[in-house]
N, C-alpha and C positions, 0 to 999 in steps of 0.2 A: 343331964345325960337321955339318951333315948329311952333308956330301962325305967324312968320316973316317970314316965307320962302313965296315966292313968285311964283304965277303958272306961271311966264314968263321965270323963270330960266332956262337955257338949258338942254335935256333931255341927259345924257350921255349914257343910254343903256334900252334895249327892250327885254323882254323874254314874252310869250305868258301868261304864270304862273309863279305866285311870291309867297310865303309861309314866314310868319315869323314865324320863328322856326324852330327846328333841330330836333326833338323828335322823339317817336313812330306815332304820328300823320300825321307828315311832312313827315317823310321817308315811312311811307304807302302809302301818297299821289304821291310822285315820283314815287314809284315800281309800285303803280296800273295803272298809266298813259302810263308807259312803257307795262305793261302783257295787257291791255285792248286795247290800243289804237296806240302803238308804236310811242308816242310823247316823246321826251327828253328836250324840248325848257321851262327848269323851273330853275329857280333860289331862295336859301331858304336865308334868313338874320336872323343873330342871334346873343344877345349880350352876349352871352358865347365865352369862347373859343375854345369848342370843339361842338359836335355834342352830342344829348342825351339828352335834356331837363333836368326834371325831374333828371334821371339816369345821368346825369354828375353834376346837382346841388347838390343834395346830395351824400355826400361822410364820413357822419359821423360811427362811430364804430358799427356794429352790422347792418347797414344800409341793410334792404332786403325786398323784396316785398310781399305783404302780401294776393296775389292772385296766386295759383297754375301755375307753368310755363307753364305747359301745353294749359294752356287757357291765361297766360300773354304774349302771344307772335303772332304774324302776320298767320294769317288762312293760306295763301299760301308759308308762310315760317316757317312750323315748323321746330321744333330743337330735332333731339333726342337726344344732350349731355349736356343737363341742368343737374347738378350734384346733385341739391338738389329739393325738391317740391316747396320750395318758395325760389328762386332763389335772390343771393345777388346783390349788384347793381354792383359789378365788371364785374359778367357774364350778367347782362343785358345790360351793355354798349356794352362789348363785341359783342354782339347778336346787336346790332343795329349798330354797327360799320359794322361788318360784311356784314349784309344787305346792308346798303349804298352803300359798296365799289362793291356789287353784281351787282346793278343796276347803277353803276357809278354816284353817287347822290354828294359826296365828294367833288367832283371838282365843283359843282354847286351849294356849300356853302360858303357865305360870313360871317366870325366869329368877334367878339369884335368889331360890328356896333348896333347902335341902330335907329329902325327905328321909327322916331320922328310922322311924318305926311305923310297919305295917303288919296287923295282926287278923288276924281270920275270926271274925265272930261268928262262932254255930249258930247259934238262935236267931239270927239273923240274918244268915248266908251272905253275909258281906265282910268285905276289908272295910278295916279303919286304919285310916293315915293320919300318921302326926307329922307335920309340915312346918319346919322352921324358916321362918324369913330371916335371909345371911345380917340384912343392914340394921334391922328394927331387935329380931331375938324374939317375935312374936312367935307364936304357934297355933297354925291352922289344922283343924281334925276335918278330915276328908275323907267318905264313904264312896265303896264301891262294889258292883255287883264282879264285875272281873276288873284283875289286876294283871299290868305287864308290865314287864322289865327290857327296857331295851339301852342298858349301860355300856354294853358291849366289853370288848376285850382290852383295850387301850384306854383306860381313864384314869388310872391313877400311876404319876410318874415313879420308875424307881431309884431309890438313893443309892448316891455314889459309891458309900461304902470307904471314903477314906479320911482319916484322919484329918483335922483341922480345918474344916469346909468353913467353919465357921469364924475363922480366922481371917481369912482371903477378904481385900480391902475393896476388892474391883467388883464389876458385877459380874454376879454368878448365878445361872438360872438353866433348868432343863427349856428341851426343845420344845417340850407342850408348853411352857412357859415364856415364849419367847419378849424377850424386853425390845419392842422397837422406837424405845426411846434410847438406848444405846448404839452409838453412831461406831460402827469396826472400823473407821476408814483410818487408816496409819496407827492401828493400836496391835498389841503383840496379842494373838488369841492363842488359846488352848480348845481344844474339841477332844471330847471323849468319848468314843464309840465309831464304828463304823460300819453298822447294819444300815439298814434301809435310809433311815433318816441322817444319819452321819454321811453316806454314800451321796446324800443329794447337797446337805448345807454344803461340804468344804468347797467344791465347784463354784458355789453360788455367793462363796466371799471371801476366797483365798486371794483374789488379785485386789481387794479393798486393804488387805492386811498389809503390817509391817513386816509380820510374820507371824504363821501358822503351824502348830505343834499337834500334830492328830493322834493321841493315847490310843492304841488299839489294845483290845484285851482277846478277840477271838478271829477267825477268819471265815471269810464267807465267799462264796462263788458270785461273780459279777458277770452276767450275761452280756451279749450284745445287745446296743440300744435299739430299740422297736419306738420310741416317740419320735414323733415327725408330727409338722402340721399339717394340718387336714386340708385338700386344694379346696377351691370355692366351687369346683363344678361337683364333686362329693357333697359339700353343706347343699348344695342348690338340689342335687338328686335326691338325697333323701328328706329335703323339707318337699319335695312337690309330685314325687312320684309315688303313689302310695303301696303302699306293703316292701320297700326298700330298706327302710330302717328295721323293720321287723326279720328280714334277708341277712341285714348286715348283724345283725344281733345273733343269730342262729346260728350262723358261718362263725363268728366270732366264739360263741361258746363250743362249738365241735371243734375246732381248733386248740382251746383252751385246754377243753376237755380229755383229746388225746394226751395231753401231756402225762395224765393220772395212771398211764401205761407205766412211765416210769416210777411208780411210788409203792409197788408191790415187792413181794420176795422172791417173786418167782424167777427161770432163768431169761423169759424174755424181758420182765424188770429191770433185773440185772443188767442185763446186754444194752437194753434201753440205754442205761444210768451210764453206764462203761463209753458207749461211742457219744452223748451227751458232753460228759465229763472229758473227754479228747475234743471237742469243738471248742468247750468255752475254756480251758486251762489255756489251747493255743490261742485264743483271743484275749486274754488276762496277759499273756507272755508277750504277746506282740504289742499291747499298747499300752501296758504300767511300765515304770523305769525298772532296770534289770538290777536295780541292787534293793529293790521291793519286793521282788518276786518271793523270796522265803517267807515273808512276813504279810505275804496277799493271799498266795496258793491255797488252799486249804488240804486235808491231809484224811478228810471223811467224804462220801458219796455226795453227789448232787441230791437235791431233794431235801436231806435230813435236817437242813435248815432254809429258813425262808431264803429264794434266789433273788439277786438284787439284777435288775435293768441299770445296765450303766445310763447314767444322765450328765455325764462329762468327768466322773469322778476320775478312773484311772488315769486321763489324759492330763488331769490336774496334778497328777503327784509329780509333774514334769517341773511342776513352778518352783523357781529358786525360793521364793517364799517360805516353801513347805516343807515341813520335816515330817516324816510317819515313824514311830516308835511303838515295840510292843514291851519297851522295859516297864516295869513293876512301879509305881508312884510310890513311895513311901510316907508322903504327906502333901498336905497343901500349906504353902508357906501363904504372908498377908501377901507378897508380892510374887507368886508363882508356885513352882512346884520342885519338891526334892524327891530325886530319883535313885530308886535302891543302890544306885552306882555313885550316888552322893553329889552326881550333878544337878546343877542348878538351873531351872528352863523357866524364864520372866514369863511375865504376863499381866496385861492389863484386864481381859474380859475372862472368861471361862463359861466352854459352852456343853453342857449335860445330854450328849444323844445316846445314852444309856438306856433306852426304850422303856419298859413298862411293867408294871406287876403285873406278869397272867397268870393263869391257870388259877385265880382268885376272883373273886366277884363279891360286890356288897360291903364294904371297906366301911362307911359310916352310914349304914342303913340297915338296922334288924329287922328282919322276917319273921314272925310268929306265924305258923299253922296252926292247925287243928290238935289239941290235946297241949298246947303249949310248948312243941319243939319249934326251937329255931333251926334256920334255914342251915346256919353250919352245922348244928349237932347232926342233922338230920346229914349233912354231906359228909361228917366224921364219921357215921356206920356205914360208910362205904368205901370210904380210904381214901376221898378228895369231891373235887366239885364234879357233879355228873347230872342228867337228867334223862328220862326217858325220852326218845326220840330229839333229844336234846335242846326240849324245852319245857317238860312237865314233871313235878315231884309229887309222890303219894304224900297223904298228909296237907296236902297245898292247893284244898279244890279253888277253880277257877282261877286259876295264877297259870301267868306264860312266861316263861326267856327267850324274848327273842336276842340273837346273837350269844345266845347260852353257851354251857360247855360242849366243845368238840364241832362247832359250827363253824371254824375255821379253816382252810383249805392249804393245800401248799402248790396249786394249778392253777386255780381259776377266781371267780370273784364271788365274795362273802356274802354281795347282796341275794346270788340266788338262795343262799342256806335260808337268809333272813326272810325274803319274801315267801318261801316256801313255809318256813316254820311260820306267818303269818296265816298265810292261807290253811294249814292245816288246824293252827287255832279255832280258827272262824267256822271250819266243820266240824271241828268236835262240840263246839257251842251254839251249832245250829238250830238244834232240836229245845234247848232251852231258849233260844230268841222266838220260837215258835210255840213257847209256852209251857213245853212240856217236862217241867221239874224248873230247877232253877241251882244246881249245884253238879257238876262235873268234875272228877277226881280219877286219877291214874291209880291204879292198883299199884300194891306194892310187890306181889309176887312178879307182877308184868314190868316194873322199874328194874327190879334185882335181872332179870332175866336178860333185859336189853341192854344194861351196863355190862354183865358178863361177854354178852355176845360183841359189845363194841370195844373191851378193851381186850378182848382176844384178835378180837381183828385186826386191834390196833399193831399186836406182835409180829405179823406178817407185814409191816408197812419197814419204809426206809426211815420212818421216823425213832426206830428201835436200833439204827445200826451202830450208834455209839458216839454222836457227836453232843454238844452240849447246847442245847438251844430254848427258846421261847414256848417250843409246843410241850417239851417236859418239865414236873418241878420234881427234883430230890424228894423221896420219902423215906426216911431212916431205916436203913434194913430191910427193904421192900426195893422191886422196881419202880422207877420214876412214875408219876400218875400222869398220863395226858389227860389234861383236860382244854385241849384246845382245839386238837384237829380232827376232823372224820375220817374213818379209813378206809371208806370206799368213793365213789365217783356221786358227783352232784348230781347225776341222772339217776342213780339208785335213792338218793335222797326224797330228790324231787316224786318218785315213784310212791316211798314210805310215806310222805306226807299227802300225796294225791288219795291214796286208800289206806284208811286209817283203819285198824285191828280194833273193832266197838268192843272185841271179849274185855280186852283190857282197861276198859272203863266203867266207872259207876255214876249212875243219875239217878238224883233224888229229888225232894222238894216240892213244894205246891206248884201246880198247874198256875199259870197265868195268862195275860192277854198277848198275842203275838206281836213281838215289838216289830218282827222285820217290816219295812216299808213298801221295800219292792225287793225282787226276786233277781238273780244275776240275768242278766241280760245274752248269756251266751247261746243257748237255744234260739233266740231270736236272729243273734248275728250271723249264726252260722246257714238258718233258712233265708236270710237276707244274701247272704254269701252265694248260695246255691242257686237263687234266684237270680240274681244279677248275674252269674256265669252265665247260667241258659238262657238267658235271655241276650246278650253279649253274642252267644252262639247263633241262636235263633237269626238275629237283625242279621251277621254276618253272612248267612245262608242266604238269605234272601237279596243282601249286597254283595256279593261275590268280588266286585271290583273296588268296593271302598279300601280305604287305608287302613281301617280298622279290622275287613275282614283279613287284609295280608298279616296284620300285627299279629292275629289269633291262630293264624295258619301256622306260624313260627314256633315251635316248640319250643326254643331255645330262650326265647321272650315270655311267653307266657306263662309255661312253668313255675318259673322263680316267683313271679307275682303270687300263682296259686297256693304255692308251697309258704311264701310268707304269710299268705292271710291264713292258712290253716293251722301255720304253727303260734297263732297268734290268740287264735280261738282253742286251739286243740286242748291247752290244758286243763281249762274248766270244764270242757263238752266231757271228759270222761270224769270229772267230778258231779257232773249233773248225772250221767249215765251212772254210774255207782248210788248216786242219792236217790236215783229213781227205782234201783235195783234192791236197794236197801228197804 
C-alpha cells in the first residue's frame, strides 16, 4: 500500500523537475523548459508502456480528435503534415513522438511504473516520490524540486454498473482498453454508450458485424461533420510559406473562440443557442432514421454537454445490422443481455464506450503536502477538486497540475489551456530558477477567493441548465460540483496566465546559483523580425520593378504574413515586458 512507504527510505535518484505522465501536457512542459531556459534536468514517469497519454490509451476503431488539428497541437510545433482536419489517434501519437524526440525527452521517460506516493519534505524543500515498477514490484525513490502532474481528465474508465459483468463468457472491454486481438467480423456485438467515443466506434465497425446493438442511456447533440482530407496544396503551402501555419492556427482559434458566445447565460447567448439548436436538430432529423429521432434528439440546450461532430454515425444508423435502444439492461448474461422487458439480446462481444471517471484525480497516487495534508483532504475542504488558476494548491509548494481542475472547454482545444498552464507555472518559478529562493506557494486566501469566483462564474453558464454530463459531479444536498469546465473564454485564461498576480504567492528558501542556461529568445525574434521587415521594405524601394516589390505593395498578401509572425512571438513578448516592469 502507498501509505506503507517510509520517508526514511534511501533516495535513489534526483532531478530538478519531475512529471507524472507523458502526454501532451508533459511533453509541452519538457520542450518549453528547454526553449525558455535551456533546462533539461527533468524526468517523466508513466504507468503506460509508451508515451502519448490519451492518444496511447485510446486506440479503438474510428478514434480521432474532435478539435481541428491546426489547434490540437503545440503552438511552437505547428505541423504542416496533418492529413485530416480531425486527426486520427495514429497521427496524434506520431506527432507527439516526433516532438518528444526532437527535444530528447524520450530518454528521460520511465514507463510501466506507478507513482504511488508523493510527499513534500519541508526541511529539504523537495518532493519525494515512491514509484513502483509494475513488472517487478520494485520501488524506486526519487526526489525533485518541482513536481508536475499531467494525468489529464480521461485516465480512469468508468464502470458499467450492471449486474453480471463477471459472468459474460465472451470478450468484454472498455474502449480505452481496446482488444486488438478480438476480430469483430461476423460477431454479434453490443456497444454501451453513444457519446463522442461511441459515435466514432459504431460507424467504424458496424459493417463487419453480424449484428450491432447500441445501448444508449443519454442523448447528445450531433453536429454536421467538419472532418475532411487536407488537400495536398494546403499541406504544401503550410510547409513552404513562412507564417502560414501560424495564420491558420490563429484563424482556427478565433473561429473556435467565437463559439464561446453560446456558453453564457445572457440574452445573446440564449439566442445564439436557439439558433444553433435549430440548425443541429434539422441536420439530425435529415440524417438519422426517423424511427430513432426520439432516442437521439436531446431536450436540453446545445452546449450543456460536449458536442459531437458527426463522423458517419447518424448515417450508420440506417444499417440493417444495427439496432439502437434506450431500454434499460437488467443484467448481463453469459451470452448476452437481459433487458428490462425480459427480452434477451445475444452478444459475442461487449464494448463499453461509457466514458471515464471525471471531476476526480489521482485514483492510484497519494499526494501529501506541507503538514501532512493529502490532496484529497485539501479538496474535501473546498467541496471538490479545484485549484488556483486551475493548477496550484495552497500547502503544496512547487507543485503544479497540468490539465487539472476546470481546464476543459466545450468549444475549443484543451491544449490551449494546457500550454498556458505550463507557461504560467514557469513564470511563477522563474525567480527560483534564478536562485532567488527555493520554494513558491500560493496563498490559501488567494485559492479560496479564486475558487469562489470560478464556481460563481460557472453558475452563469450553459453547464448549469439541467443536463447530466461529465462536466458535473453530483454532491449530496448541494449543487453539482463542476471540476471540469472553465467558465470563460480561453483568451481570458491566456491573459490570466500571462500576467500572474504576484501578491497571491509567497517565496522563501535559500538563494542559490542561477539555473537558467538561456533566456527566452522573444526579444531577439522581435528585433530580427523588425529588422528583416524593414530590410525588405528598404530593398523594395531601391528596386521598385522587382517581383518582391510588387508582392510587398499588396496589403492583402503581406499583412497576413506579418500578422502570423506577430502572433507567433506576441504572447511571450508581453511576458517579457511584464517581467521587465516587475
